[in-house]
N, CA, C and O atoms as CSV, one atom per row, in Angstrom:
chain,resi,resn,atom,element,x,y,z
A,1,UNK,N,N,-50.146,-84.795,-0.789
A,1,UNK,CA,C,-49.710,-85.384,-2.042
A,1,UNK,C,C,-49.285,-86.819,-1.779
A,1,UNK,O,O,-48.615,-87.122,-0.791
A,2,UNK,N,N,-49.687,-87.678,-2.675
A,2,UNK,CA,C,-49.334,-89.084,-2.560
A,2,UNK,C,C,-48.398,-89.461,-3.696
A,2,UNK,O,O,-48.176,-88.678,-4.619
A,3,UNK,N,N,-47.860,-90.654,-3.619
A,3,UNK,CA,C,-46.994,-91.158,-4.682
A,3,UNK,C,C,-47.743,-91.218,-6.010
A,3,UNK,O,O,-47.144,-91.040,-7.070
A,4,UNK,N,N,-49.058,-91.469,-5.956
A,4,UNK,CA,C,-49.857,-91.541,-7.174
A,4,UNK,C,C,-49.920,-90.200,-7.900
A,4,UNK,O,O,-50.128,-90.160,-9.113
A,5,UNK,N,N,-49.742,-89.103,-7.164
A,5,UNK,CA,C,-49.791,-87.778,-7.764
A,5,UNK,C,C,-48.505,-87.422,-8.516
A,5,UNK,O,O,-48.527,-86.547,-9.381
A,6,UNK,N,N,-47.400,-88.074,-8.206
A,6,UNK,CA,C,-46.111,-87.705,-8.787
A,6,UNK,C,C,-46.054,-87.824,-10.304
A,6,UNK,O,O,-45.563,-86.892,-10.941
A,7,UNK,N,N,-46.519,-88.900,-10.927
A,7,UNK,CA,C,-46.473,-88.945,-12.391
A,7,UNK,C,C,-47.307,-87.843,-13.030
A,7,UNK,O,O,-46.908,-87.289,-14.055
A,8,UNK,N,N,-48.453,-87.516,-12.448
A,8,UNK,CA,C,-49.305,-86.458,-12.976
A,8,UNK,C,C,-48.574,-85.121,-12.930
A,8,UNK,O,O,-48.607,-84.371,-13.905
A,9,UNK,N,N,-47.927,-84.815,-11.834
A,9,UNK,CA,C,-47.169,-83.571,-11.704
A,9,UNK,C,C,-46.032,-83.551,-12.702
A,9,UNK,O,O,-45.801,-82.530,-13.349
A,10,UNK,N,N,-45.326,-84.641,-12.842
A,10,UNK,CA,C,-44.215,-84.712,-13.794
A,10,UNK,C,C,-44.717,-84.499,-15.212
A,10,UNK,O,O,-44.058,-83.812,-15.993
A,11,UNK,N,N,-45.867,-85.070,-15.571
A,11,UNK,CA,C,-46.428,-84.883,-16.911
A,11,UNK,C,C,-46.775,-83.426,-17.169
A,11,UNK,O,O,-46.525,-82.918,-18.263
A,12,UNK,N,N,-47.346,-82.745,-16.182
A,12,UNK,CA,C,-47.694,-81.336,-16.334
A,12,UNK,C,C,-46.439,-80.501,-16.541
A,12,UNK,O,O,-46.414,-79.618,-17.399
A,13,UNK,N,N,-45.398,-80.774,-15.764
A,13,UNK,CA,C,-44.155,-80.022,-15.892
A,13,UNK,C,C,-43.533,-80.259,-17.255
A,13,UNK,O,O,-43.068,-79.314,-17.892
A,14,UNK,N,N,-43.515,-81.511,-17.716
A,14,UNK,CA,C,-42.948,-81.835,-19.016
A,14,UNK,C,C,-43.757,-81.173,-20.116
A,14,UNK,O,O,-43.186,-80.665,-21.081
A,15,UNK,N,N,-45.070,-81.169,-19.987
A,15,UNK,CA,C,-45.926,-80.547,-20.994
A,15,UNK,C,C,-45.684,-79.061,-21.116
A,15,UNK,O,O,-45.593,-78.535,-22.225
A,16,UNK,N,N,-45.577,-78.377,-19.996
A,16,UNK,CA,C,-45.311,-76.945,-20.002
A,16,UNK,C,C,-43.928,-76.683,-20.575
A,16,UNK,O,O,-43.755,-75.784,-21.398
A,17,UNK,N,N,-42.956,-77.452,-20.153
A,17,UNK,CA,C,-41.587,-77.285,-20.647
A,17,UNK,C,C,-41.527,-77.465,-22.155
A,17,UNK,O,O,-40.951,-76.639,-22.862
A,18,UNK,N,N,-42.117,-78.538,-22.642
A,18,UNK,CA,C,-42.104,-78.833,-24.078
A,18,UNK,C,C,-42.835,-77.770,-24.872
A,18,UNK,O,O,-42.368,-77.347,-25.929
A,19,UNK,N,N,-43.981,-77.338,-24.367
A,19,UNK,CA,C,-44.770,-76.325,-25.071
A,19,UNK,C,C,-44.018,-74.996,-25.133
A,19,UNK,O,O,-44.043,-74.309,-26.154
A,20,UNK,N,N,-43.363,-74.646,-24.058
A,20,UNK,CA,C,-42.601,-73.398,-24.019
A,20,UNK,C,C,-41.439,-73.443,-25.004
A,20,UNK,O,O,-41.222,-72.497,-25.762
A,21,UNK,N,N,-40.702,-74.535,-24.989
A,21,UNK,CA,C,-39.568,-74.690,-25.912
A,21,UNK,C,C,-40.057,-74.665,-27.358
A,21,UNK,O,O,-39.467,-73.995,-28.205
A,22,UNK,N,N,-41.128,-75.390,-27.637
A,22,UNK,CA,C,-41.660,-75.471,-28.998
A,22,UNK,C,C,-42.100,-74.095,-29.494
A,22,UNK,O,O,-41.747,-73.692,-30.602
A,23,UNK,N,N,-42.866,-73.378,-28.681
A,23,UNK,CA,C,-43.354,-72.058,-29.083
A,23,UNK,C,C,-42.198,-71.080,-29.292
A,23,UNK,O,O,-42.200,-70.303,-30.247
A,24,UNK,N,N,-41.228,-71.121,-28.411
A,24,UNK,CA,C,-40.068,-70.230,-28.533
A,24,UNK,C,C,-39.279,-70.543,-29.796
A,24,UNK,O,O,-38.892,-69.634,-30.531
A,25,UNK,N,N,-39.042,-71.826,-30.052
A,25,UNK,CA,C,-38.283,-72.229,-31.234
A,25,UNK,C,C,-39.024,-71.916,-32.533
A,25,UNK,O,O,-38.402,-71.540,-33.527
A,26,UNK,N,N,-40.342,-72.068,-32.531
A,26,UNK,CA,C,-41.127,-71.768,-33.732
A,26,UNK,C,C,-41.001,-70.303,-34.131
A,26,UNK,O,O,-41.067,-69.967,-35.313
A,27,UNK,N,N,-40.821,-69.440,-33.145
A,27,UNK,CA,C,-40.642,-68.017,-33.426
A,27,UNK,C,C,-39.168,-67.659,-33.648
A,27,UNK,O,O,-38.842,-66.518,-33.976
A,28,UNK,N,N,-38.290,-68.637,-33.467
A,28,UNK,CA,C,-36.866,-68.391,-33.667
A,28,UNK,C,C,-36.257,-67.513,-32.592
A,28,UNK,O,O,-35.307,-66.774,-32.851
A,29,UNK,N,N,-36.805,-67.593,-31.378
A,29,UNK,CA,C,-36.328,-66.757,-30.278
A,29,UNK,C,C,-35.338,-67.508,-29.396
A,29,UNK,O,O,-35.456,-68.716,-29.193
A,30,UNK,N,N,-34.380,-66.783,-28.887
A,30,UNK,CA,C,-33.498,-67.329,-27.860
A,30,UNK,C,C,-34.176,-67.124,-26.517
A,30,UNK,O,O,-35.162,-66.394,-26.416
A,31,UNK,N,N,-33.649,-67.766,-25.495
A,31,UNK,CA,C,-34.175,-67.543,-24.150
A,31,UNK,C,C,-34.008,-66.080,-23.751
A,31,UNK,O,O,-34.880,-65.512,-23.095
A,32,UNK,N,N,-32.901,-65.475,-24.142
A,32,UNK,CA,C,-32.653,-64.066,-23.818
A,32,UNK,C,C,-33.679,-63.160,-24.498
A,32,UNK,O,O,-34.164,-62.206,-23.891
A,33,UNK,N,N,-34.009,-63.456,-25.748
A,33,UNK,CA,C,-35.008,-62.655,-26.458
A,33,UNK,C,C,-36.388,-62.807,-25.833
A,33,UNK,O,O,-37.121,-61.830,-25.684
A,34,UNK,N,N,-36.738,-64.036,-25.470
A,34,UNK,CA,C,-38.019,-64.267,-24.809
A,34,UNK,C,C,-38.055,-63.547,-23.469
A,34,UNK,O,O,-39.092,-63.020,-23.065
A,35,UNK,N,N,-36.941,-63.528,-22.797
A,35,UNK,CA,C,-36.841,-62.819,-21.527
A,35,UNK,C,C,-37.155,-61.338,-21.714
A,35,UNK,O,O,-37.925,-60.756,-20.949
A,36,UNK,N,N,-36.560,-60.739,-22.728
A,36,UNK,CA,C,-36.796,-59.318,-22.996
A,36,UNK,C,C,-38.255,-59.053,-23.354
A,36,UNK,O,O,-38.843,-58.079,-22.885
A,37,UNK,N,N,-38.832,-59.905,-24.172
A,37,UNK,CA,C,-40.217,-59.721,-24.600
A,37,UNK,C,C,-41.221,-59.917,-23.470
A,37,UNK,O,O,-42.239,-59.227,-23.414
A,38,UNK,N,N,-40.938,-60.851,-22.578
A,38,UNK,CA,C,-41.899,-61.217,-21.530
A,38,UNK,C,C,-41.678,-60.488,-20.210
A,38,UNK,O,O,-42.590,-60.389,-19.389
A,39,UNK,N,N,-40.459,-59.976,-20.009
A,39,UNK,CA,C,-40.147,-59.358,-18.721
A,39,UNK,C,C,-39.819,-60.381,-17.645
A,39,UNK,O,O,-39.764,-60.045,-16.463
A,40,UNK,N,N,-39.601,-61.627,-18.048
A,40,UNK,CA,C,-39.240,-62.706,-17.124
A,40,UNK,C,C,-37.755,-62.990,-17.319
A,40,UNK,O,O,-37.270,-63.016,-18.450
A,41,UNK,N,N,-37.043,-63.197,-16.239
A,41,UNK,CA,C,-35.594,-63.392,-16.346
A,41,UNK,C,C,-35.248,-64.615,-17.184
A,41,UNK,O,O,-35.992,-65.595,-17.227
A,42,UNK,N,N,-34.098,-64.532,-17.849
A,42,UNK,CA,C,-33.643,-65.656,-18.667
A,42,UNK,C,C,-33.438,-66.887,-17.804
A,42,UNK,O,O,-33.734,-68.002,-18.235
A,43,UNK,N,N,-32.937,-66.700,-16.592
A,43,UNK,CA,C,-32.713,-67.856,-15.717
A,43,UNK,C,C,-34.031,-68.529,-15.347
A,43,UNK,O,O,-34.084,-69.753,-15.222
A,44,UNK,N,N,-35.093,-67.747,-15.170
A,44,UNK,CA,C,-36.403,-68.338,-14.864
A,44,UNK,C,C,-36.921,-69.121,-16.065
A,44,UNK,O,O,-37.458,-70.217,-15.905
A,45,UNK,N,N,-36.764,-68.568,-17.262
A,45,UNK,CA,C,-37.202,-69.268,-18.468
A,45,UNK,C,C,-36.445,-70.584,-18.615
A,45,UNK,O,O,-37.029,-71.611,-18.958
A,46,UNK,N,N,-35.148,-70.544,-18.356
A,46,UNK,CA,C,-34.333,-71.758,-18.434
A,46,UNK,C,C,-34.855,-72.828,-17.464
A,46,UNK,O,O,-34.950,-74.003,-17.817
A,47,UNK,N,N,-35.186,-72.410,-16.256
A,47,UNK,CA,C,-35.693,-73.345,-15.248
A,47,UNK,C,C,-37.046,-73.923,-15.681
A,47,UNK,O,O,-37.298,-75.112,-15.482
A,48,UNK,N,N,-37.916,-73.096,-16.270
A,48,UNK,CA,C,-39.207,-73.593,-16.749
A,48,UNK,C,C,-39.004,-74.602,-17.872
A,48,UNK,O,O,-39.681,-75.629,-17.921
A,49,UNK,N,N,-38.065,-74.305,-18.777
A,49,UNK,CA,C,-37.831,-75.196,-19.910
A,49,UNK,C,C,-37.203,-76.520,-19.497
A,49,UNK,O,O,-37.427,-77.539,-20.150
A,50,UNK,N,N,-36.426,-76.519,-18.431
A,50,UNK,CA,C,-35.840,-77.773,-17.963
A,50,UNK,C,C,-36.798,-78.543,-17.068
A,50,UNK,O,O,-36.554,-79.708,-16.754
A,51,UNK,N,N,-37.885,-77.902,-16.656
A,51,UNK,CA,C,-38.879,-78.558,-15.820
A,51,UNK,C,C,-38.517,-78.611,-14.350
A,51,UNK,O,O,-39.152,-79.330,-13.579
A,52,UNK,N,N,-37.504,-77.858,-13.956
A,52,UNK,CA,C,-37.114,-77.863,-12.544
A,52,UNK,C,C,-38.037,-77.021,-11.684
A,52,UNK,O,O,-38.046,-77.150,-10.460
A,53,UNK,N,N,-38.815,-76.156,-12.325
A,53,UNK,CA,C,-39.766,-75.320,-11.602
A,53,UNK,C,C,-40.898,-74.965,-12.548
A,53,UNK,O,O,-40.737,-74.997,-13.769
A,54,UNK,N,N,-42.035,-74.628,-11.978
A,54,UNK,CA,C,-43.205,-74.247,-12.761
A,54,UNK,C,C,-43.389,-72.736,-12.665
A,54,UNK,O,O,-43.041,-72.130,-11.651
A,55,UNK,N,N,-43.932,-72.128,-13.714
A,55,UNK,CA,C,-44.214,-70.693,-13.647
A,55,UNK,C,C,-45.231,-70.398,-12.555
A,55,UNK,O,O,-46.088,-71.225,-12.243
A,56,UNK,N,N,-45.123,-69.208,-11.984
A,56,UNK,CA,C,-46.078,-68.781,-10.962
A,56,UNK,C,C,-47.365,-68.285,-11.604
A,56,UNK,O,O,-47.707,-68.685,-12.717
A,57,UNK,N,N,-48.072,-67.418,-10.901
A,57,UNK,CA,C,-49.379,-66.952,-11.358
A,57,UNK,C,C,-49.297,-65.956,-12.511
A,57,UNK,O,O,-50.145,-65.996,-13.403
A,58,UNK,N,N,-48.309,-65.067,-12.525
A,58,UNK,CA,C,-48.258,-64.026,-13.557
A,58,UNK,C,C,-47.462,-64.444,-14.793
A,58,UNK,O,O,-47.684,-63.904,-15.877
A,59,UNK,N,N,-46.565,-65.370,-14.651
A,59,UNK,CA,C,-45.664,-65.729,-15.744
A,59,UNK,C,C,-46.357,-66.318,-16.972
A,59,UNK,O,O,-46.004,-65.936,-18.088
A,60,UNK,N,N,-47.317,-67.220,-16.829
A,60,UNK,CA,C,-47.945,-67.780,-18.041
A,60,UNK,C,C,-48.559,-66.707,-18.943
A,60,UNK,O,O,-48.446,-66.790,-20.166
A,61,UNK,N,N,-49.201,-65.713,-18.355
A,61,UNK,CA,C,-49.813,-64.652,-19.149
A,61,UNK,C,C,-48.739,-63.870,-19.904
A,61,UNK,O,O,-48.905,-63.570,-21.087
A,62,UNK,N,N,-47.635,-63.538,-19.221
A,62,UNK,CA,C,-46.548,-62.794,-19.865
A,62,UNK,C,C,-45.904,-63.617,-20.967
A,62,UNK,O,O,-45.577,-63.086,-22.028
A,63,UNK,N,N,-45.721,-64.907,-20.726
A,63,UNK,CA,C,-45.125,-65.777,-21.744
A,63,UNK,C,C,-46.044,-65.937,-22.939
A,63,UNK,O,O,-45.590,-65.876,-24.082
A,64,UNK,N,N,-47.327,-66.140,-22.694
A,64,UNK,CA,C,-48.289,-66.280,-23.790
A,64,UNK,C,C,-48.340,-65.015,-24.629
A,64,UNK,O,O,-48.395,-65.086,-25.856
A,65,UNK,N,N,-48.321,-63.871,-23.985
A,65,UNK,CA,C,-48.352,-62.608,-24.707
A,65,UNK,C,C,-47.096,-62.475,-25.570
A,65,UNK,O,O,-47.182,-62.100,-26.739
A,66,UNK,N,N,-45.939,-62.779,-25.000
A,66,UNK,CA,C,-44.669,-62.667,-25.730
A,66,UNK,C,C,-44.589,-63.652,-26.890
A,66,UNK,O,O,-43.989,-63.362,-27.925
A,67,UNK,N,N,-45.199,-64.816,-26.706
A,67,UNK,CA,C,-45.139,-65.869,-27.738
A,67,UNK,C,C,-46.349,-65.845,-28.678
A,67,UNK,O,O,-46.454,-66.665,-29.591
A,68,UNK,N,N,-47.248,-64.906,-28.445
A,68,UNK,CA,C,-48.480,-64.777,-29.265
A,68,UNK,C,C,-49.295,-66.063,-29.292
A,68,UNK,O,O,-49.765,-66.491,-30.346
A,69,UNK,N,N,-49.456,-66.663,-28.139
A,69,UNK,CA,C,-50.290,-67.870,-28.031
A,69,UNK,C,C,-51.387,-67.641,-27.020
A,69,UNK,O,O,-52.201,-68.533,-26.779
């Protein structure tokens, strides 16, 4: 990874974070409710929404299913 890759990674993280927050809010769900629906811990959802970490391989599918996207 080079310095040139850093803005691209940051954009991807921000995009995922924003999309997750937007989809959750559109359904009127709390992080705790999304956690229950997706089977992903509330703390993990919080970390994804703040952009401090990216979802792994199984999480996007569970989140999409829970959010109907």
